[in-house]
N, C-alpha and C positions, 0 to 999 in steps of 0.2 A: 061916165063911170057910174056902174051901179052903188047901191047905198045897202048895206044889211045892217040892222040893227040886233043889239045884243041888251038882254037885262042881266045886270050884274048887281052884286051887292056893293054897297060903299067899299067894304074892303078888299074885294076881288078889283072892283076898278082902281083903288089906290095902289094895290100890288102891281098892277098891270101896268100903271103911268110909270111907277119907279121901275119896273122891268124897261120900258121904253127908254126912260132920260138913261138908265143904267148902259143901255146898248146903242145910246145914242140915236133913237129912231123916235118917229112919232108914234102915238098909240096906234093909229090905223095902220101903219108902216109893220110895227111888231105883230099885230093881230094878223095882218095879211101873211106876212112871212110865215110866221108858226102854223097857222092853219093849212096853208099851201102845202108846205115843208110835212106837216105831219100826213096829209091826204096822200102825197105822192108815195110816203113811205108804207103807208097801209095798202095803197093800189100795189106798190111794188111786192109786198109780202103776199099779198092773196094772188097775184099772178105768179108768184114761185111756188106757194102751194099747190096749184093748179098744175104747172108745170112738173113739180114733183109727183103728185097723185095720178099724172098720166104717164111718167115714166114709170112708176111701180106696177100699174097696171098693164103696162106693154112687157115689162119682165115678168110679172104673174102669168101672162099669157105664152110665156116661153120665147118672146123677144131677147135677140142678144144686143148689148150695148156695143156702140162704136168704139173703138181704141182712139186715143189722142192723135195717133199716126194715122189712123186711117182716116179721121176726120179731116187731118190735116191736109192729107194726100187730094181729098175730096174737093176741098176748097182750092187747090192747086198751090199749097204753099211748101215750100222745099224742105226735105225732112232735115236736111243739116242745121236749119236754122232753129230747130224745135226738138232736137236730141238730147 
């Protein structure tokens, strides 16, 4: 497993150790889970922003959005289930 070092003030280290203890985790587990979660959330936000921009560009160029019912039909999902 790879090791990454961080430079922290004593106050930051104490706070993080207290949070780790509060959550019943080691300091390493706390930092790893919080960093991964934050990065995944940021990635999801950026992908959503790109998709929205693409959709807005599509609409601005005269594209027509697909209705929910048409989308379900395209997927082969019965209309009765989603009406």
